C-alpha positions as CSV (number, residue, x, y, z in Angstrom):
1,X,-6.3,-55.4,-61.8
2,X,-9.4,-54.7,-63.9
3,X,-10.6,-57.8,-65.6
4,X,-8.9,-60.3,-63.3
5,X,-11.6,-60.6,-60.7
6,X,-15.1,-62.0,-61.1
7,X,-17.6,-59.2,-60.9
8,X,-20.1,-59.5,-58.1
9,X,-23.5,-60.0,-59.8
10,X,-25.1,-57.9,-57.0
11,X,-23.1,-54.9,-58.2
12,X,-25.3,-54.5,-61.3
13,X,-28.1,-53.2,-59.0
14,X,-25.8,-51.0,-56.9
15,X,-25.8,-47.3,-57.4
16,X,-23.2,-45.3,-55.5
17,X,-23.7,-41.6,-54.8
18,X,-22.4,-39.2,-57.3
19,X,-20.1,-36.5,-56.1
20,X,-22.8,-34.0,-56.5
21,X,-25.3,-36.0,-54.4
22,X,-22.7,-37.0,-51.7
23,X,-23.6,-36.5,-48.1
24,X,-21.4,-36.5,-45.0
25,X,-23.0,-39.8,-43.9
26,X,-22.3,-41.4,-47.3
27,X,-18.7,-40.2,-47.2
28,X,-18.2,-41.6,-43.7
29,X,-19.6,-44.9,-44.9
30,X,-17.3,-45.1,-47.9
31,X,-14.2,-44.2,-45.7
32,X,-15.2,-46.9,-43.2
33,X,-15.0,-49.4,-46.1
34,X,-11.6,-48.3,-47.2
35,X,-9.5,-50.6,-45.0
36,X,-11.5,-53.6,-46.1
37,X,-11.3,-52.7,-49.8
38,X,-7.6,-52.2,-49.3
39,X,-7.3,-55.6,-47.8
40,X,-9.1,-57.2,-50.7
41,X,-7.0,-55.4,-53.3
42,X,-3.8,-56.5,-51.4
43,X,-5.0,-60.1,-51.4
44,X,-5.8,-59.9,-55.1
45,X,-2.3,-58.9,-55.9
46,X,0.2,-61.7,-56.4
47,X,3.3,-61.1,-54.3
48,X,5.5,-63.0,-56.7
49,X,4.2,-61.1,-59.7
50,X,4.8,-57.7,-58.0
51,X,8.3,-58.8,-57.0
52,X,9.1,-59.7,-60.6
53,X,7.8,-56.4,-61.9
54,X,10.0,-54.4,-59.5
55,X,13.1,-56.5,-60.1
56,X,12.7,-55.8,-63.8
57,X,12.5,-52.1,-63.1
58,X,15.7,-52.1,-60.9
59,X,13.9,-51.2,-57.7
60,X,15.0,-53.6,-54.9
61,X,13.8,-51.7,-51.9
62,X,10.2,-50.6,-52.2
63,X,9.1,-54.1,-53.5
64,X,9.4,-55.3,-49.9
65,X,6.6,-53.0,-48.7
66,X,3.1,-54.3,-48.5
67,X,0.2,-52.1,-49.7
68,X,-0.9,-51.5,-46.1
69,X,2.6,-50.4,-45.2
70,X,2.7,-48.1,-48.2
71,X,-0.6,-46.7,-47.1
72,X,0.7,-46.0,-43.6
73,X,3.7,-44.1,-45.0
74,X,1.6,-42.2,-47.5
75,X,-1.2,-41.1,-45.2
76,X,0.5,-41.0,-41.8
77,X,4.3,-41.3,-41.6
78,X,5.5,-39.0,-44.4
79,X,2.9,-36.2,-43.7
80,X,4.0,-36.3,-40.0
81,X,7.7,-36.0,-41.0
82,X,6.8,-33.0,-43.2
83,X,4.9,-31.3,-40.4
84,X,7.9,-31.9,-38.0
85,X,10.4,-30.4,-40.5
86,X,8.1,-27.4,-41.0
87,X,7.9,-26.9,-37.2
88,X,11.6,-27.4,-36.5
89,X,13.1,-25.5,-39.5
90,X,10.3,-23.4,-40.9
91,X,10.4,-25.3,-44.2
92,X,9.1,-28.7,-45.4
93,X,10.7,-30.9,-48.0
94,X,10.8,-34.5,-49.2
95,X,13.9,-36.7,-49.3
96,X,14.5,-38.7,-52.5
97,X,13.8,-42.0,-50.6
98,X,10.4,-40.6,-49.6
99,X,9.5,-39.6,-53.1
100,X,10.4,-43.1,-54.3
101,X,8.1,-44.6,-51.6
102,X,5.3,-42.3,-52.7
103,X,5.7,-43.3,-56.3
104,X,5.7,-47.0,-55.3
105,X,2.4,-46.3,-53.4
106,X,1.0,-44.6,-56.5
107,X,1.9,-47.5,-58.8
108,X,0.6,-50.1,-56.3
109,X,-2.8,-48.2,-56.0
110,X,-3.3,-47.7,-59.7
111,X,-1.8,-48.5,-63.1
112,X,1.7,-50.0,-63.0
113,X,4.3,-48.2,-65.1
114,X,7.5,-50.3,-65.0
115,X,9.9,-47.6,-66.2
116,X,8.7,-44.9,-63.8
117,X,10.6,-46.0,-60.6
118,X,14.0,-46.0,-62.4
119,X,13.2,-42.6,-63.9
120,X,12.4,-41.1,-60.6
121,X,15.4,-42.7,-59.0
122,X,17.6,-40.9,-61.6
123,X,17.0,-37.5,-59.9
124,X,19.9,-36.4,-57.7
125,X,19.0,-36.4,-54.0
126,X,19.9,-32.8,-53.5
127,X,17.7,-31.7,-56.4
128,X,14.7,-33.6,-55.0
129,X,15.1,-31.9,-51.6
130,X,15.6,-28.4,-53.1
131,X,12.8,-28.7,-55.6
132,X,10.2,-30.0,-53.1
133,X,11.3,-27.4,-50.5
134,X,10.9,-24.6,-53.1
135,X,7.5,-26.0,-54.2
136,X,6.1,-26.3,-50.7
137,X,7.4,-22.9,-49.6
138,X,5.7,-21.3,-52.5
139,X,2.5,-23.2,-51.8
140,X,2.5,-21.9,-48.2
141,X,3.3,-18.3,-49.2
142,X,-0.3,-17.4,-49.4
143,X,-3.5,-18.3,-47.6
144,X,-5.1,-18.7,-51.0
145,X,-4.0,-22.1,-52.1
146,X,-5.9,-21.5,-55.3
147,X,-3.3,-18.9,-56.3
148,X,-0.2,-20.9,-55.2
149,X,-0.8,-24.6,-56.1
150,X,-0.4,-24.1,-59.9
151,X,3.2,-22.9,-59.6
152,X,3.9,-25.6,-57.0
153,X,2.7,-28.3,-59.4
154,X,4.9,-26.8,-62.2
155,X,8.0,-26.9,-59.9
156,X,7.4,-30.5,-58.8
157,X,6.8,-31.5,-62.4
158,X,10.3,-30.4,-63.3
159,X,11.7,-33.5,-61.7
160,X,12.3,-36.5,-63.9
161,X,9.4,-39.0,-63.9
162,X,7.1,-36.5,-62.0
163,X,4.1,-35.5,-64.1
164,X,1.1,-33.5,-62.9
165,X,-0.5,-36.6,-61.3
166,X,2.5,-37.5,-59.3
167,X,3.3,-33.9,-58.5
168,X,-0.3,-33.6,-57.1
169,X,0.5,-36.7,-54.9
170,X,3.6,-35.0,-53.5
171,X,1.6,-31.8,-52.8
172,X,-1.1,-33.8,-51.2
173,X,1.2,-35.3,-48.5
174,X,2.1,-31.7,-47.7
175,X,-1.5,-30.5,-47.5
176,X,-3.9,-33.4,-46.9
177,X,-6.9,-31.1,-46.3
178,X,-6.9,-28.9,-49.4
179,X,-4.7,-30.4,-52.1
180,X,-6.3,-33.4,-53.9
181,X,-4.2,-36.2,-55.4
182,X,-4.9,-36.6,-59.1
183,X,-6.0,-40.2,-58.9
184,X,-7.9,-42.0,-61.7
185,X,-10.8,-42.8,-59.3
186,X,-11.1,-39.3,-57.9
187,X,-11.1,-37.6,-61.3
188,X,-13.5,-40.1,-62.8
189,X,-15.9,-39.8,-59.9
190,X,-15.8,-36.0,-59.4
191,X,-15.3,-34.9,-63.0
192,X,-16.8,-37.7,-65.1
193,X,-19.9,-38.6,-63.1
194,X,-18.4,-42.0,-62.0
195,X,-17.6,-43.1,-65.5
196,X,-14.8,-45.5,-64.5
197,X,-13.6,-46.0,-68.1
198,X,-13.4,-42.3,-69.0
199,X,-10.1,-41.4,-70.6
200,X,-7.7,-39.1,-68.7
201,X,-4.9,-37.0,-70.2
202,X,-3.2,-36.3,-66.9
203,X,-2.4,-32.8,-67.8
204,X,-2.4,-29.5,-65.8
205,X,-5.7,-28.4,-67.2
206,X,-7.4,-31.5,-66.0
207,X,-5.9,-31.1,-62.5
208,X,-7.2,-27.6,-62.4
209,X,-10.7,-28.9,-63.1
210,X,-10.2,-31.6,-60.4
211,X,-9.0,-29.0,-57.9
212,X,-12.0,-26.8,-58.5
213,X,-14.5,-29.6,-58.2
214,X,-13.0,-31.0,-55.1
215,X,-12.9,-27.6,-53.5
216,X,-16.6,-27.0,-54.2
217,X,-17.4,-30.4,-52.8
218,X,-15.4,-29.8,-49.7
219,X,-17.1,-26.4,-49.1
220,X,-20.5,-28.0,-49.5
221,X,-19.9,-30.8,-47.1
222,X,-18.1,-28.5,-44.6
223,X,-21.5,-26.8,-44.0
224,X,-22.6,-29.9,-42.1
225,X,-20.2,-28.8,-39.3
226,X,-17.4,-31.4,-40.0
227,X,-14.2,-30.7,-41.9
228,X,-14.0,-32.7,-45.1
229,X,-10.5,-33.3,-46.4
230,X,-9.2,-34.0,-49.9
231,X,-7.9,-37.3,-48.5
232,X,-11.4,-38.3,-47.4
233,X,-12.7,-37.7,-50.9
234,X,-9.8,-39.5,-52.4
235,X,-10.4,-42.6,-50.3
236,X,-14.1,-42.6,-50.9
237,X,-13.5,-42.4,-54.7
238,X,-11.0,-45.3,-54.5
239,X,-13.6,-47.4,-52.8
240,X,-16.3,-46.5,-55.3
241,X,-13.9,-47.0,-58.2
242,X,-12.7,-50.4,-57.1
243,X,-16.2,-51.6,-56.7
244,X,-17.4,-49.9,-59.9
245,X,-14.9,-51.8,-62.1
246,X,-15.5,-55.1,-60.3
247,X,-12.0,-55.5,-58.8
248,X,-13.5,-56.1,-55.3
249,X,-16.7,-57.3,-54.0
250,X,-18.6,-55.1,-51.5
251,X,-20.6,-58.0,-50.0
252,X,-18.1,-58.9,-47.3
253,X,-17.6,-55.3,-46.1
254,X,-21.1,-53.8,-46.2
255,X,-22.3,-54.9,-42.7
256,X,-19.3,-53.2,-40.9
257,X,-19.6,-50.1,-43.0
258,X,-23.3,-49.6,-42.4
259,X,-22.8,-50.2,-38.7
260,X,-20.4,-47.3,-38.6
261,X,-22.8,-45.1,-40.5
262,X,-25.7,-46.0,-38.2
263,X,-23.7,-45.5,-35.1
264,X,-22.8,-41.9,-36.2
265,X,-26.5,-41.2,-36.8
266,X,-27.5,-42.5,-33.4
267,X,-25.2,-40.1,-31.8
268,X,-27.0,-37.3,-33.6
269,X,-30.5,-38.6,-32.8
270,X,-31.2,-35.9,-30.1
271,X,-31.3,-33.3,-32.8
272,X,-33.5,-35.2,-35.2
273,X,-37.2,-36.1,-35.2
274,X,-38.0,-39.6,-33.9
275,X,-37.7,-42.4,-36.4
276,X,-35.6,-40.5,-38.9
277,X,-32.2,-42.1,-38.3
278,X,-32.8,-45.4,-40.1
279,X,-34.6,-43.7,-43.0
280,X,-31.7,-41.3,-43.5
281,X,-29.1,-44.0,-43.3
282,X,-30.9,-46.0,-46.0
283,X,-31.3,-42.9,-48.2
284,X,-27.5,-42.3,-48.1
285,X,-26.6,-45.8,-49.1
286,X,-26.9,-47.9,-52.3
287,X,-30.0,-50.1,-52.8
288,X,-28.3,-53.4,-51.9
289,X,-26.8,-52.2,-48.5
290,X,-30.2,-50.8,-47.5
291,X,-31.3,-54.4,-46.6
292,X,-28.1,-54.8,-44.7
293,X,-29.0,-51.6,-42.7
294,X,-32.2,-53.2,-41.6
295,X,-30.6,-56.5,-40.8
296,X,-27.8,-54.8,-38.9
297,X,-30.3,-52.7,-36.8
298,X,-32.2,-55.9,-36.0
299,X,-29.1,-57.7,-34.8
300,X,-27.9,-55.1,-32.3
301,X,-28.5,-56.1,-28.7
302,X,-30.1,-52.9,-27.4
303,X,-33.8,-52.0,-27.8
304,X,-33.0,-48.7,-29.7
305,X,-32.6,-50.2,-33.2
306,X,-35.8,-52.2,-32.7
307,X,-37.6,-49.0,-31.9
308,X,-36.1,-47.3,-34.9
309,X,-37.3,-50.2,-37.1
310,X,-40.8,-50.1,-35.7
311,X,-41.0,-46.3,-36.2
312,X,-39.8,-46.7,-39.8
313,X,-42.5,-49.3,-40.4
314,X,-45.2,-47.0,-38.9
315,X,-44.1,-44.1,-41.1
316,X,-44.2,-46.4,-44.1
317,X,-47.7,-47.5,-43.4
318,X,-48.7,-43.8,-43.0
319,X,-47.1,-43.0,-46.3
320,X,-44.3,-40.9,-44.7
């Protein structure tokens, strides 16, 4: 949690891209760091402390799930179940147990609220199924998600313990491409210029602002030829946010992330002028990782990275 980890002194000179300046390469780089940041956050959490918290709230089931398992259920398992239900019956819905798991994921990823699990658990199972089915059906009733998501959020928020932020989470597992989860990190990055301490009211008006900003960002990045999902942006924001508040150190994960970004650029080298790959990779990354880009390129066994480094040096000498 914020304030419990020693802040990496190198972070004071690290500038992550703003949402407005984000490029596809920078987004891929951030998403490549997500598993490593998740691992650090999981290691930072005391298992015994989390267990005591959940025992005090009366939840004896979800406390057995690790953060990585919760991630698997939130991003893969439950969305796949929803797609299967929609394909088999023409309708999608969430079971009460699935909503409880998603709430557990939300609390594990962000601020813990000890009374929330019990409040969500107080909803009758049939009501949860009927409400989520009605909300998802309404959401899918028009190709314009802009016109249907507001009512869907209202319907989901009628359940006990489900406010706009958690309702957005439920909608996000139904539509991972378009519907953004109202997370602290995503809102502060996209709507507050990366002010990680900005206050959030968690109301419907703020979610509308977040929806519009995420939609504009997705449209801008989609012009690069690759589909950008709301989940991609959510994960990138989470990485930036955890580093921004000093909860994790980026030092251990930078080399692997920059290698992924460089590999993606090398695949595109045929369409770019010679010598541009390394320069563009550096331009898309924070000041500290730029050195790691050069070190990583020099360490690769093939001759290609060395040629890129030499070209970059020649361009520098020419003032290019």
